[in-house]
Every structure is written in structure tokens, then in C-alpha cells.
BAFI-100268 format. One record per residue (C-alpha): residue number from 1; x, y, z. Coordinates in steps of 0.05 Angstrom, whole numbers, plus 5000, padded with zeros to 4 digits. Example, Ala and Ser with C-alpha at 12.3 -4.5 7.8 and 13.67 -1.06 7.14 Angstrom:
2
    nr      x      y      z
     1   5246   4910   5156
     2   5273   4979   5143
END
This chain:
887
    nr      x      y      z
     1   4999   5000   5001
     2   5055   5050   5017
     3   5094   5030   4957
     4   5036   5044   4911
     5   5018   5110   4945
     6   5090   5131   4940
     7   5091   5114   4865
     8   5025   5154   4854
     9   5049   5213   4893
    10   5112   5213   4854
    11   5073   5212   4789
    12   5029   5269   4812
    13   5090   5308   4827
    14   5112   5292   4756
    15   5053   5321   4726
    16   5048   5382   4766
    17   5125   5398   4753
    18   5124   5370   4682
    19   5155   5432   4648
    20   5216   5435   4696
    21   5224   5357   4696
    22   5221   5360   4618
    23   5276   5413   4618
    24   5319   5374   4667
    25   5310   5306   4627
    26   5324   5345   4560
    27   5388   5372   4587
    28   5409   5303   4611
    29   5394   5270   4542
    30   5435   5330   4511
    31   5494   5316   4559
    32   5491   5242   4542
    33   5493   5252   4466
    34   5552   5301   4474
    35   5591   5248   4512
    36   5576   5196   4460
    37   5593   5245   4405
    38   5659   5261   4438
    39   5674   5188   4446
    40   5662   5174   4369
    41   5706   5235   4349
    42   5764   5204   4394
    43   5757   5141   4350
    44   5769   5179   4285
    45   5699   5203   4263
    46   5682   5270   4231
    47   5639   5311   4281
    48   5580   5304   4234
    49   5587   5227   4231
    50   5599   5224   4305
    51   5536   5263   4320
    52   5494   5222   4271
    53   5521   5155   4303
    54   5513   5178   4376
    55   5438   5195   4361
    56   5427   5127   4325
    57   5458   5090   4383
    58   5418   5129   4433
    59   5347   5118   4399
    60   5295   5175   4384
    61   5302   5230   4436
    62   5230   5248   4429
    63   5208   5173   4439
    64   5254   5170   4501
    65   5221   5234   4526
    66   5151   5208   4519
    67   5168   5143   4555
    68   5198   5186   4612
    69   5136   5223   4616
    70   5091   5161   4621
    71   5133   5132   4677
    72   5138   5195   4717
    73   5066   5222   4708
    74   4992   5201   4704
    75   4976   5192   4629
    76   4903   5197   4635
    77   4907   5260   4671
    78   4956   5290   4627
    79   4918   5274   4565
    80   4856   5299   4598
    81   4891   5368   4610
    82   4913   5365   4536
    83   4841   5356   4513
    84   4816   5414   4556
    85   4869   5457   4529
    86   4849   5435   4457
    87   4779   5449   4470
    88   4790   5519   4499
    89   4829   5531   4435
    90   4771   5508   4393
    91   4722   5549   4431
    92   4761   5612   4419
    93   4768   5589   4343
    94   4695   5582   4336
    95   4666   5640   4377
    96   4595   5636   4351
    97   4583   5565   4366
    98   4614   5573   4435
    99   4573   5632   4454
   100   4507   5600   4431
   101   4525   5534   4463
   102   4546   5562   4531
   103   4488   5613   4534
   104   4439   5557   4520
   105   4467   5513   4575
   106   4470   5573   4623
   107   4395   5585   4611
   108   4378   5511   4624
   109   4425   5501   4684
   110   4408   5566   4711
   111   4332   5558   4706
   112   4338   5488   4740
   113   4382   5514   4793
   114   4335   5573   4812
   115   4273   5529   4812
   116   4310   5473   4854
   117   4330   5528   4904
   118   4253   5538   4918
   119   4242   5463   4919
   120   4298   5451   4965
   121   4274   5508   5011
   122   4201   5483   5013
   123   4200   5411   5002
   124   4271   5382   5017
   125   4308   5422   5071
   126   4295   5389   5141
   127   4260   5432   5192
   128   4310   5464   5244
   129   4282   5421   5298
   130   4308   5354   5335
   131   4289   5291   5297
   132   4241   5331   5254
   133   4216   5266   5224
   134   4182   5248   5288
   135   4141   5315   5290
   136   4066   5307   5267
   137   4008   5358   5260
   138   3944   5336   5286
   139   3880   5363   5254
   140   3807   5352   5269
   141   3760   5325   5214
   142   3682   5326   5213
   143   3641   5306   5150
   144   3580   5345   5181
   145   3620   5408   5174
   146   3659   5394   5115
   147   3723   5394   5156
   148   3783   5359   5127
   149   3833   5398   5163
   150   3811   5439   5222
   151   3843   5470   5283
   152   3828   5434   5349
   153   3783   5446   5410
   154   3823   5460   5477
   155   3788   5406   5510
   156   3802   5353   5460
   157   3874   5373   5462
   158   3877   5363   5536
   159   3847   5293   5527
   160   3900   5275   5475
   161   3954   5297   5519
   162   3934   5246   5575
   163   3902   5190   5534
   164   3949   5177   5479
   165   4000   5121   5477
   166   4039   5141   5412
   167   4071   5209   5432
   168   4121   5236   5479
   169   4078   5298   5488
   170   4028   5339   5448
   171   4030   5414   5444
   172   3983   5470   5422
   173   3983   5542   5400
   174   3934   5592   5380
   175   3914   5596   5308
   176   3853   5643   5303
   177   3874   5667   5236
   178   3873   5613   5179
   179   3916   5657   5134
   180   3994   5652   5134
   181   4026   5632   5201
   182   3964   5652   5240
   183   4005   5703   5283
   184   3969   5757   5321
   185   3988   5831   5328
   186   4018   5858   5395
   187   4052   5923   5408
   188   4121   5935   5440
   189   4122   6005   5472
   190   4176   6040   5516
   191   4226   6042   5459
   192   4204   6104   5420
   193   4148   6097   5372
   194   4097   6037   5383
   195   4123   5980   5346
   196   4076   5929   5321
   197   4097   5853   5328
   198   4072   5787   5307
   199   4064   5738   5365
   200   4036   5667   5377
   201   4011   5643   5442
   202   4036   5572   5453
   203   4031   5517   5507
   204   4089   5511   5555
   205   4113   5444   5526
   206   4121   5469   5453
   207   4192   5483   5451
   208   4212   5420   5487
   209   4173   5380   5435
   210   4207   5416   5379
   211   4274   5400   5412
   212   4307   5467   5397
   213   4346   5497   5455
   214   4347   5571   5464
   215   4407   5615   5444
   216   4403   5653   5508
   217   4363   5637   5571
   218   4306   5585   5576
   219   4241   5560   5546
   220   4173   5559   5579
   221   4155   5508   5628
   222   4094   5464   5623
   223   4064   5502   5681
   224   4069   5569   5648
   225   4020   5549   5597
   226   3964   5568   5647
   227   3939   5635   5674
   228   3970   5659   5737
   229   4039   5623   5728
   230   4075   5686   5709
   231   4074   5731   5647
   232   4133   5713   5606
   233   4161   5716   5534
   234   4211   5690   5490
   235   4242   5731   5434
   236   4262   5711   5360
   237   4337   5724   5340
   238   4313   5779   5294
   239   4276   5817   5345
   240   4329   5808   5396
   241   4377   5840   5344
   242   4331   5896   5316
   243   4293   5919   5379
   244   4341   5903   5435
   245   4411   5911   5398
   246   4432   5839   5418
   247   4431   5854   5490
   248   4466   5797   5526
   249   4431   5815   5593
   250   4362   5816   5563
   251   4340   5754   5602
   252   4305   5777   5664
   253   4284   5844   5638
   254   4213   5869   5631
   255   4188   5893   5570
   256   4115   5924   5556
   257   4075   5887   5506
   258   4001   5916   5488
   259   4003   5952   5559
   260   4024   5891   5600
   261   4090   5874   5627
   262   4126   5810   5606
   263   4190   5780   5635
   264   4240   5758   5578
   265   4261   5685   5595
   266   4299   5669   5530
   267   4321   5683   5460
   268   4314   5629   5406
   269   4371   5615   5353
   270   4376   5652   5285
   271   4351   5589   5247
   272   4290   5577   5291
   273   4221   5595   5266
   274   4151   5572   5287
   275   4099   5567   5255
   276   4128   5617   5207
   277   4186   5667   5199
   278   4144   5725   5207
   279   4132   5705   5282
   280   4176   5753   5328
   281   4159   5728   5396
   282   4123   5676   5436
   283   4077   5678   5496
   284   4041   5626   5537
   285   3968   5609   5522
   286   3949   5638   5590
   287   3882   5603   5600
   288   3861   5570   5666
   289   3862   5492   5667
   290   3785   5494   5680
   291   3773   5537   5617
   292   3815   5489   5574
   293   3777   5428   5604
   294   3710   5460   5586
   295   3720   5487   5514
   296   3701   5434   5469
   297   3659   5472   5422
   298   3707   5527   5394
   299   3763   5502   5353
   300   3824   5547   5350
   301   3886   5510   5370
   302   3940   5484   5325
   303   3965   5421   5354
   304   4031   5382   5341
   305   4061   5320   5375
   306   4127   5283   5377
   307   4120   5208   5360
   308   4159   5162   5406
   309   4219   5133   5371
   310   4192   5065   5362
   311   4122   5084   5335
   312   4106   5095   5261
   313   4055   5147   5237
   314   4003   5090   5218
   315   4005   5065   5292
   316   3998   5138   5319
   317   3936   5145   5272
   318   3903   5085   5299
   319   3915   5107   5371
   320   3887   5177   5358
   321   3825   5149   5321
   322   3814   5104   5377
   323   3812   5166   5426
   324   3771   5206   5377
   325   3719   5150   5381
   326   3720   5148   5457
   327   3710   5226   5458
   328   3653   5220   5409
   329   3618   5169   5456
   330   3634   5211   5516
   331   3613   5280   5487
   332   3562   5267   5430
   333   3540   5341   5435
   334   3603   5368   5409
   335   3645   5308   5379
   336   3595   5271   5337
   337   3634   5248   5275
   338   3697   5287   5301
   339   3754   5251   5275
   340   3829   5264   5270
   341   3881   5271   5215
   342   3956   5264   5223
   343   4008   5290   5176
   344   4079   5300   5185
   345   4094   5372   5204
   346   4138   5385   5144
   347   4084   5361   5096
   348   4037   5406   5131
   349   4079   5467   5124
   350   4093   5451   5049
   351   4025   5429   5033
   352   3999   5490   4995
   353   4062   5497   4949
   354   4076   5424   4937
   355   4036   5418   4873
   356   4058   5483   4843
   357   4129   5465   4859
   358   4126   5397   4829
   359   4093   5426   4767
   360   4150   5479   4759
   361   4203   5422   4774
   362   4172   5383   4714
   363   4172   5443   4670
   364   4244   5461   4685
   365   4264   5390   4673
   366   4227   5392   4604
   367   4265   5455   4588
   368   4333   5423   4608
   369   4318   5363   4560
   370   4305   5417   4505
   371   4370   5450   4520
   372   4408   5386   4516
   373   4374   5367   4448
   374   4392   5434   4422
   375   4464   5430   4441
   376   4464   5358   4417
   377   4438   5387   4348
   378   4494   5440   4347
   379   4546   5387   4364
   380   4522   5344   4307
   381   4528   5404   4258
   382   4599   5413   4282
   383   4616   5341   4280
   384   4598   5334   4209
   385   4646   5394   4189
   386   4699   5357   4229
   387   4688   5287   4202
   388   4746   5290   4152
   389   4794   5316   4211
   390   4773   5259   4257
   391   4776   5208   4200
   392   4846   5227   4184
   393   4866   5224   4258
   394   4836   5155   4261
   395   4873   5132   4200
   396   4938   5161   4232
   397   4929   5111   4286
   398   4886   5146   4341
   399   4846   5096   4376
   400   4767   5107   4377
   401   4770   5108   4453
   402   4816   5167   4451
   403   4776   5205   4402
   404   4713   5192   4444
   405   4750   5218   4505
   406   4769   5279   4470
   407   4700   5292   4441
   408   4669   5279   4510
   409   4719   5327   4543
   410   4696   5381   4499
   411   4625   5368   4518
   412   4643   5369   4591
   413   4681   5435   4585
   414   4622   5469   4549
   415   4573   5442   4601
   416   4619   5466   4659
   417   4626   5534   4630
   418   4548   5538   4618
   419   4541   5513   4690
   420   4586   5571   4714
   421   4547   5623   4680
   422   4480   5588   4700
   423   4495   5591   4771
   424   4509   5666   4765
   425   4443   5672   4729
   426   4409   5630   4781
   427   4434   5678   4836
   428   4404   5737   4796
   429   4336   5707   4780
   430   4326   5673   4849
   431   4338   5741   4882
   432   4291   5774   4834
   433   4239   5716   4840
   434   4240   5719   4917
   435   4226   5796   4916
   436   4173   5789   4859
   437   4133   5735   4892
   438   4150   5739   4965
   439   4078   5721   4986
   440   4078   5659   4939
   441   4133   5627   4983
   442   4108   5594   5049
   443   4128   5632   5111
   444   4167   5577   5137
   445   4216   5573   5076
   446   4280   5613   5067
   447   4303   5610   4996
   448   4378   5613   4988
   449   4427   5585   4940
   450   4466   5543   4992
   451   4515   5489   4986
   452   4462   5438   4970
   453   4436   5477   4913
   454   4507   5490   4885
   455   4517   5416   4887
   456   4453   5405   4845
   457   4478   5455   4795
   458   4547   5414   4792
   459   4510   5351   4787
   460   4468   5372   4725
   461   4527   5408   4696
   462   4564   5342   4696
   463   4504   5301   4676
   464   4486   5343   4618
   465   4543   5319   4574
   466   4511   5248   4581
   467   4450   5273   4545
   468   4475   5320   4492
   469   4548   5295   4481
   470   4549   5220   4473
   471   4512   5210   4410
   472   4551   5263   4368
   473   4615   5234   4397
   474   4598   5163   4378
   475   4579   5186   4306
   476   4642   5229   4298
   477   4686   5175   4321
   478   4665   5119   4276
   479   4719   5084   4236
   480   4717   5078   4160
   481   4759   5108   4100
   482   4760   5182   4100
   483   4718   5189   4036
   484   4663   5140   4064
   485   4658   5178   4128
   486   4652   5244   4096
   487   4596   5218   4054
   488   4557   5177   4108
   489   4561   5231   4163
   490   4516   5281   4130
   491   4459   5230   4122
   492   4464   5201   4190
   493   4473   5268   4220
   494   4410   5295   4180
   495   4370   5236   4205
   496   4388   5245   4279
   497   4379   5323   4276
   498   4310   5311   4251
   499   4295   5265   4312
   500   4325   5315   4359
   501   4281   5370   4330
   502   4219   5327   4335
   503   4237   5317   4407
   504   4249   5390   4420
   505   4179   5405   4387
   506   4143   5354   4429
   507   4173   5378   4493
   508   4159   5449   4474
   509   4087   5433   4460
   510   4080   5406   4529
   511   4106   5466   4559
   512   4070   5516   4513
   513   4002   5480   4530
   514   4017   5482   4607
   515   4033   5558   4601
   516   3974   5572   4558
   517   3928   5538   4607
   518   3957   5577   4665
   519   3953   5643   4626
   520   3881   5632   4612
   521   3871   5614   4679
   522   3906   5677   4708
   523   3862   5720   4656
   524   3796   5691   4682
   525   3820   5704   4753
   526   3836   5776   4738
   527   3765   5783   4711
   528   3735   5756   4777
   529   3694   5809   4816
   530   3722   5810   4886
   531   3656   5840   4909
   532   3683   5908   4927
   533   3717   5969   4899
   534   3789   5962   4907
   535   3808   6032   4875
   536   3839   6087   4921
   537   3828   6053   4987
   538   3878   6036   5043
   539   3869   5985   5096
   540   3905   5975   5167
   541   3892   5934   5227
   542   3880   5964   5295
   543   3886   5923   5357
   544   3869   5954   5424
   545   3911   5925   5485
   546   3862   5891   5534
   547   3903   5917   5590
   548   3881   5989   5575
   549   3813   5975   5541
   550   3787   5918   5586
   551   3715   5937   5580
   552   3671   5925   5520
   553   3648   5999   5525
   554   3718   6026   5525
   555   3738   5987   5460
   556   3676   6009   5426
   557   3683   6082   5441
   558   3757   6079   5418
   559   3735   6045   5353
   560   3680   6098   5343
   561   3726   6154   5358
   562   3778   6128   5308
   563   3727   6120   5257
   564   3699   6191   5269
   565   3766   6226   5265
   566   3783   6189   5198
   567   3719   6213   5169
   568   3735   6284   5183
   569   3799   6286   5147
   570   3805   6325   5082
   571   3796   6279   5020
   572   3765   6223   5058
   573   3704   6192   5023
   574   3688   6134   5066
   575   3710   6100   5128
   576   3696   6029   5156
   577   3719   5976   5202
   578   3711   5896   5203
   579   3736   5837   5241
   580   3766   5806   5179
   581   3782   5842   5113
   582   3760   5810   5047
   583   3808   5757   5017
   584   3840   5746   5083
   585   3798   5683   5106
   586   3744   5690   5162
   587   3743   5704   5235
   588   3701   5646   5266
   589   3645   5598   5248
   590   3588   5566   5285
   591   3523   5534   5280
   592   3458   5570   5258
   593   3388   5553   5273
   594   3331   5578   5231
   595   3261   5598   5256
   596   3206   5548   5236
   597   3254   5493   5225
   598   3256   5428   5263
   599   3303   5415   5322
   600   3352   5373   5278
   601   3348   5420   5221
   602   3402   5470   5228
   603   3467   5491   5190
   604   3539   5488   5214
   605   3600   5528   5199
   606   3567   5595   5184
   607   3619   5647   5182
   608   3613   5709   5228
   609   3642   5780   5225
   610   3633   5844   5256
   611   3631   5913   5220
   612   3621   5983   5236
   613   3562   6021   5207
   614   3594   6046   5144
   615   3638   5986   5127
   616   3597   5963   5068
   617   3593   6033   5034
   618   3666   6046   5050
   619   3684   5978   5012
   620   3636   5990   4956
   621   3594   5929   4973
   622   3529   5929   4941
   623   3466   5924   4983
   624   3416   5876   4951
   625   3355   5881   4998
   626   3339   5911   5068
   627   3377   5964   5105
   628   3447   5977   5135
   629   3463   5978   5205
   630   3441   6037   5248
   631   3461   6078   5306
   632   3400   6045   5344
   633   3432   5974   5338
   634   3465   5969   5404
   635   3466   5917   5463
   636   3403   5947   5492
   637   3360   5933   5430
   638   3342   5867   5392
   639   3397   5834   5357
   640   3401   5841   5281
   641   3444   5817   5228
   642   3462   5826   5155
   643   3478   5765   5112
   644   3513   5756   5046
   645   3479   5735   4983
   646   3508   5663   4987
   647   3477   5655   5057
   648   3410   5677   5031
   649   3407   5637   4969
   650   3434   5572   5001
   651   3393   5575   5064
   652   3327   5604   5035
   653   3325   5570   4968
   654   3275   5599   4915
   655   3258   5658   4966
   656   3268   5726   4936
   657   3323   5766   4970
   658   3273   5819   4997
   659   3236   5766   5030
   660   3295   5740   5066
   661   3297   5803   5103
   662   3256   5797   5168
   663   3269   5722   5175
   664   3302   5704   5244
   665   3360   5661   5259
   666   3396   5640   5322
   667   3471   5630   5326
   668   3473   5561   5358
   669   3435   5496   5356
   670   3360   5492   5371
   671   3374   5459   5437
   672   3420   5518   5456
   673   3363   5565   5464
   674   3402   5622   5433
   675   3367   5687   5425
   676   3331   5703   5354
   677   3370   5751   5310
   678   3331   5787   5255
   679   3361   5792   5184
   680   3354   5863   5164
   681   3396   5868   5102
   682   3426   5824   5046
   683   3492   5848   5015
   684   3532   5823   4954
   685   3585   5770   4966
   686   3658   5792   4982
   687   3712   5743   4965
   688   3739   5710   5028
   689   3788   5654   5019
   690   3811   5672   4947
   691   3787   5698   4878
   692   3786   5626   4859
   693   3747   5604   4915
   694   3670   5612   4922
   695   3641   5655   4979
   696   3614   5621   5040
   697   3552   5637   5078
   698   3572   5695   5122
   699   3534   5737   5174
   700   3553   5805   5199
   701   3538   5838   5266
   702   3545   5913   5282
   703   3604   5924   5332
   704   3549   5959   5374
   705   3521   5891   5388
   706   3575   5840   5377
   707   3644   5869   5386
   708   3711   5838   5360
   709   3781   5864   5373
   710   3822   5876   5328
   711   3786   5913   5270
   712   3815   5923   5202
   713   3794   5994   5180
   714   3788   6013   5106
   715   3793   6089   5085
   716   3771   6111   5015
   717   3794   6177   4994
   718   3819   6222   4934
   719   3895   6225   4961
   720   3951   6181   4943
   721   3955   6116   4984
   722   4023   6144   5018
   723   3989   6207   5040
   724   3927   6170   5068
   725   3970   6125   5104
   726   4006   6178   5137
   727   3946   6215   5155
   728   3916   6153   5187
   729   3980   6144   5227
   730   3973   6216   5251
   731   3900   6207   5271
   732   3916   6141   5310
   733   3969   6176   5348
   734   3918   6229   5367
   735   3872   6179   5395
   736   3923   6141   5434
   737   3998   6151   5426
   738   4013   6077   5446
   739   3971   6050   5386
   740   4005   6030   5323
   741   3980   6007   5251
   742   3996   5938   5228
   743   3982   5902   5164
   744   3982   5968   5127
   745   3965   5960   5054
   746   3916   5980   4998
   747   3857   5941   4972
   748   3891   5938   4903
   749   3951   5904   4937
   750   3905   5858   4973
   751   3871   5836   4910
   752   3940   5831   4873
   753   3970   5793   4930
   754   3918   5742   4928
   755   3934   5725   4854
   756   4010   5727   4868
   757   4020   5652   4870
   758   3977   5647   4806
   759   4021   5701   4774
   760   4089   5670   4795
   761   4073   5602   4766
   762   4045   5630   4703
   763   4105   5677   4693
   764   4155   5626   4705
   765   4123   5571   4662
   766   4108   5622   4607
   767   4182   5640   4608
   768   4201   5568   4604
   769   4153   5558   4546
   770   4181   5620   4510
   771   4250   5593   4516
   772   4232   5527   4494
   773   4197   5552   4433
   774   4257   5597   4415
   775   4306   5536   4421
   776   4259   5493   4383
   777   4259   5548   4326
   778   4334   5551   4330
   779   4337   5475   4323
   780   4293   5476   4262
   781   4329   5532   4229
   782   4395   5498   4243
   783   4372   5433   4210
   784   4345   5468   4149
   785   4406   5514   4141
   786   4449   5455   4144
   787   4402   5421   4092
   788   4407   5478   4046
   789   4487   5485   4053
   790   4493   5408   4040
   791   4450   5405   3982
   792   4467   5472   3949
   793   4494   5435   3884
   794   4427   5397   3878
   795   4385   5458   3888
   796   4428   5499   3838
   797   4419   5440   3785
   798   4343   5441   3797
   799   4343   5517   3786
   800   4390   5506   3723
   801   4339   5454   3696
   802   4279   5498   3704
   803   4253   5489   3776
   804   4213   5550   3799
   805   4241   5586   3865
   806   4171   5572   3898
   807   4179   5498   3886
   808   4245   5498   3920
   809   4215   5541   3976
   810   4162   5490   3987
   811   4215   5433   3985
   812   4258   5464   4037
   813   4197   5484   4082
   814   4168   5414   4074
   815   4235   5384   4094
   816   4232   5429   4159
   817   4159   5416   4176
   818   4161   5341   4173
   819   4196   5333   4240
   820   4153   5391   4268
   821   4090   5354   4251
   822   4113   5290   4281
   823   4137   5324   4345
   824   4074   5362   4351
   825   4032   5301   4351
   826   4074   5268   4403
   827   4073   5333   4442
   828   3998   5337   4443
   829   3990   5266   4469
   830   4043   5283   4524
   831   4008   5345   4541
   832   3941   5310   4550
   833   3976   5262   4597
   834   4015   5315   4641
   835   3967   5374   4645
   836   3915   5331   4679
   837   3960   5336   4739
   838   3954   5413   4741
   839   3877   5408   4754
   840   3885   5444   4824
   841   3927   5499   4796
   842   3872   5521   4743
   843   3812   5569   4750
   844   3759   5573   4697
   845   3793   5527   4647
   846   3797   5448   4642
   847   3864   5414   4631
   848   3839   5388   4567
   849   3816   5455   4538
   850   3813   5448   4462
   851   3819   5521   4448
   852   3885   5523   4490
   853   3914   5461   4452
   854   3894   5495   4386
   855   3927   5562   4405
   856   3990   5529   4430
   857   4000   5486   4369
   858   3985   5545   4325
   859   4035   5588   4357
   860   4088   5535   4348
   861   4071   5521   4278
   862   4079   5596   4262
   863   4144   5598   4294
   864   4163   5535   4259
   865   4144   5565   4191
   866   4185   5629   4206
   867   4244   5586   4225
   868   4235   5546   4159
   869   4227   5605   4115
   870   4294   5637   4128
   871   4334   5579   4100
   872   4279   5566   4047
   873   4285   5639   4016
   874   4365   5630   4018
   875   4352   5564   3978
   876   4316   5600   3925
   877   4370   5651   3914
   878   4424   5594   3899
   879   4467   5615   3839
   880   4470   5547   3794
   881   4536   5570   3766
   882   4569   5584   3833
   883   4542   5518   3863
   884   4566   5476   3805
   885   4636   5514   3805
   886   4644   5501   3880
   887   4634   5425   3873
END
């Protein structure tokens, strides 16, 4: 072993120091020849005869030099270095081919790397927790309520903790808001202007279940879950840095959050997040044990658990299903048909983005194949021009394996250069995409081009030559006489290049159809009426701290004062407040009973919202029947409600909307004996979960009768958005200097943000399809240009014999469109098979939409005709005399 290693190291040294060792050995040879020459002169020979005899006796100096190189170095490495040097010289010699090939590869590798950075961040990168594969999310299900993945009731969570056999522990956190991470607003005061922060209330065992130790201090204890066990807070690393200057003595200090003092007990590491990276601090749930044990009807807790090391998720599902059945039997009033659903935590975080990212991954893979086919086409064209050179080298004794190695090295150098530029392109596009589509990326994901992404780029750069370099290399290195190879290569190359063009066209059709479907889908989505007027309106959320606004009357007066002052500002046309802004989900849901129906006839999951008097007019939501809320709708008067159109039409089928007004409902089950509430108005639907989602039955209450905190205010006016936002900040500070605006936006941005995921996917896939069509056109053009150049003599003879230019034009175009037609038919079949997987990403259009297929095919056919026409026009202008003379 040591001997072999010594030999290898010696040869490696010989390779690195080859020039110096060559010079030394050359001087040694010269010295030896001089000694032999001097010896022959002493024997009576003339100097010339002596020199010639010495050289003959010594043998070929160059041969000895080569033998010495082989013994002292690594031949394979040295020949590879020679091939690389030769390739670089060839690339400089043919700059047009080099630039086109490297740029094409850079596009393919760069697009693949950029998309993979998203895939890795969302689907592949492990969560920053201990043994993340053991963490699961527990949802509640209920077919009666159409729940497939619901938050949990506090009492059910408490029972899961004590009854399960599959988990080491079960944790919970508040998730009132179904949008994003579900974080709530809280205000940090005492450090200049009030600072709005995002917080999540969690059970004390959450951090121990996640298994991530704090960077500074400690995490919560299980007892701190409950009210009366101390008011404590844990900071995120980012907040610790930005708000507290990374104070190493922060633990133990008291900070004021929404008017209450909290003791800082810990700071989490930089990489930690839960449940999204927007969360800046964590507080305990703060409920009493009795309240948690009694709350089985409301569902607002997200629950996660850590499986025991020897338990599989199937066993955990069986265990939890058994517990759900026990609770159903024990609490039939609240737990009838209440089941559970378990998912790995990572799958839960990535669920909304998985389909889109897999679709984009498939699209970029198709683009990469098109790139490789295009480069193979370029390589074939270049190989035919080199066929005579390679045949001569073979005739002079070069082994086929040696030629293959050289040609493959050329492909590898091309690919690596393309990869280098591709990674640079990926850095630029990834940064731009992250900024352009920030809301399309899940809140838990941090998209970066890290070591794993770079290794992926290296892998595809090394793998690409396997796709585009092998066949041209095999064709070019075939044995045979020089004349035979020169004549056979064009025929073989033409056939193979037609096959590659057909493949490019087929793959391009698949991408074009997918992009066209998404473009049509986005167009339909943009035409959807959100149910409100989005022009010249800002929105912001206002949360009143319970510590200072403990009474409902105090909160009501504060909201009314804010609304009044905003209305008085110059240029303001309308002001209103709502518990949940349109396109941001819903506040809460509950059962609804209807006057005149049986005791078992009630509706589940009606959505509830609270509004100020002028909310609907400020939003531009149409009144379809009845009246608006009035000043007289207070806690002292009978309760009233306004319902949306979906509520009226679904629950009062066939009844005119004006007859729905006056009907009475109760917010609860018939046996709950809830008070009757009169419907006084019907308004048009406002979109809640997204422009592509239907509105759900919703009832609205006046804040004078059913108050909620926080409220989101909308302000419509004639001034620019920035001016109205500044005005709103000033007004809020006049009401209470410790209040701050959060979630500040415009209604136009709300609508645009709801479409950002659709636009992100459409833009990327459309870009890929455009690049694919361009590369397909380039391939078609290259094949026909080669066809015209190879058959210029034949075309000239045809013209000399009376052929019309139009006939030659049709001949060349027909030659080019044959592989296009074949590829288009294959591509349509492939598109039918693949676009069905896009069903969940489409809106208003079916995966097998015939107009879309026709438009995509017609677009590609038009591009192909243009690519065919350019060489065809050149063919009609061939001078017969010049063509014959050149031959």
C-alpha cells in the first residue's frame, strides 16, 4: 500500500512539475549525446558522423522523452489536460458556436438551479428541529361540517395529551387566523414609537417538543401554559437584534407588550421559526386549566406532537382514531363524527406549495431536455464539419476510445462553462423571484442558494454531457475510410438532427400548452369580481390592548372615535371597520338555527364577522335588500344581522332576497336556546378565501351589538395611498400615542397579493415555454440551414433545369415541417397526459381545453414556419453556376 501510494504521489508530482522535469531530462539527454559524440570523435569520426552515430545508438530522443513522461506522471490526467487545452483553443476558434452553446446551457442550468432553490427550501430542507421526522400535526375532521383539516378544540387537546400512547407529548398554539402563520398583532412600547409585532401564544411544552434549545436563557415550562403562572415571553433572534441591540443581559428584563409587562426568559437561535418566519415572539396560552377542560365547541388551537422513537405514523393514527371515538361517545353534543388527521409537520407546512413546485420542477426538467437536444443538434452540425479531420486522425492511428474521450471532454468543458454562467444567472433570478413573489413562498421557507443547491448545479452540469454529448461523439468517432465517412456522416447527422428537432417540438408543445392553460386561468382570475371596489382605498389593522381597554364599552368608544376622526380628514370619502378584511379568510364559524325548522334542522359552519356602520359603503359592497346597520343597533336593542347573498340563496332557496329580510335565525343549535336574531339586510358577496374560491355563507353583526378586537379599517379617499397612510398614522397617534397600525396595505395590493401565487407560476412557466419555443425554432433553423448548405449543388441544378423558386421554397419548408408535425403530435399526446396533473392549479379552464391546445399548437407552427422560411428563401437564391463551380 505504501509503495503504491509513493509511486502515485511521485507521478502526481511529475504531472504538476512536468515543464521543469522536461527541461531537466532534456538537458540530461543532450549531455549524454554530447558524451557519445565526443567518444566517436576520439575514435576518428568526423563531428557530423559522430553526432549521427550517437543519435542512432541512443534512439529517438522524443520517444525517450515520451516514455519518461509516461513513467513519471499520470497519463490519463495528462491527456485530459491536453484535451481541455485543445477544447479551449477550439472554443476561441469558433466563437459563434461557443457563445450560443454556453448561453443555451446557462439558461437551462440556471433555470433548473433557481427552481431547485425553491424546491429545496420548501420540500427538501429539514425543519430546524430535533429529529423533525418524528413531528406530526394533528387536525380534526368532521364530514358534518365539511372539515378535512381543522384546528382543534382546547378540551380535545387536553384529552389527547393524557390518553395517547403514541406520543412523548402533544403541544398546542393559538391559530385564530387561517391565513399565513396565524400570528396575532401585539405592540412593543417604551422604545420610541409603538412597534407592531407578530406573536403566537403557545403551550409551555411546545419548545421541548420541537427540541430546539434557546440561544440565550430558557424556554417555557409546562406550568407556564396556564393563567396565573407568570407573564413571560421568548424573543426571536431577529427581534432581539433589531429591537434590543442583541443585549446579552436581556433575560430577566421586563418589556411592555400591549400595555402589559412581560419578563423575557429566552431568545431562540437565528434559524428557529414557528410556525412561520414572520413570528417575532412567543407568549404562553394563559388560559386556566378549567377553561381548557371545558372548551370543546370552539376550535382554534393548532396541535403538534412528537412520536415516540419506536412508533410509526400509522400506529399513531390508529391510536388517535381510537381516542376520537372515545370522545365522540363521551361528548356526543360536540364530538359527533369528530375525527382526527395526522400529517408529518413538514408536509403540513409545504402542502399548499407542493403541487405548484412539482409542476415547475417538471417544467424546468422539460426545458433542460430541450436545451440538451439543442446542444446535441449544434454538436452534430459541428461534428459533420470535423468528420474529415477525425477520420484522418483515426487513419493515423488514433484509437476510437481516445477520440471519444476528447469529444466527451469538449462536451464536459462546454457544460461546466455553461454551469458557471448558469449559477450566476440563478443567483440573479432567484433574488428577483424572491422579491417578486414573496407571498407565493410559504412563510416557513427561506430561499437561498446554499451548498446543496450548488451541488445540484454541479450535478446537472456534469450530467448534461451524458445527454447531449455521447451520440455526437459516437457518430464522429466511427471508423471507416475518409471518403466514406465524409459521405455517410451528413446522411446520419440529418436523420438524427430531425429526430432531435421532433423531440424539441414535442417537449415545447407540452410546455406551451401548460403555460397557455395557466395564462388563460390567470386571465379568468383577473376578471373575477372581488365583491368590492379596490380603487383608492387603504386598509390597516388596529388592535386595542386588553390591559388598557378591558371593558367592551371602552373598546367600542375607541373604535368609534378612530372612525369619526378619520371621516373628518380632508379628501376622505368613506371609512369602515371589519373583524376580517375581504380575501383574508374568516374570523370564526358556528352553528345556525332557523325559525320554523325542526330541532335537528340547522346549519353548521356559518361564518361570522363584525363591522362598523359604514363598512359596506366604504368597501363599495352592494346592498341587495333591506337596510344597513344603524346607530340604534346596540346591546340594549334586539339583535340584528346582515347576511351575504350566498347565505340567503343557500339557506332560503327559491325565496326572493327581499323576503329573506325579516327572517329570524339563532347562532347556535336549536337546543341551545340562543336568542333570535333578525335579518335586516342582504349584501353582495365579498371574496374571502381567494378569487378562485366561492364565497361561503356569512353573517355580519354591528360592533354595537357584537364586538371583536382587532378591527381592520378601510379608508377610501381622493389622496394618494402614501398620503392617506400617513394621515391615518397621525390620527391614530392623536387618539392613543401607544397604538400602532399593522398590516398596512391598499385594497388593490390585497387583490394583487391574492393572485401572486398564480402569477408567479404563470410567469415562470410562460418564460420556460417561451425559451423552449425559441430553442425549438433555433433547432429547426439549424437543420434546414445545414440541409440547404449540404444540397446547394442539387438545388442549383434544379434551378438550372427550370425549377421554380416557389417549388424549392416548398421543398425546403416541407423538409423542415415534417419533424415539426411528428413532434407536435407526440407533444399533444404528452400534454394530455401531463396537464391533467395541473387540475388544482387552474381556474375557469379545464386541463383538456381544446382552444388552448389549438392556440399553443398554432403558435408553435407559426414559429416553425418562420424558422423554415429563412433557409428556404436562401435556397431560392442559390446561383447555379456558383454551386456547380464550387463542387
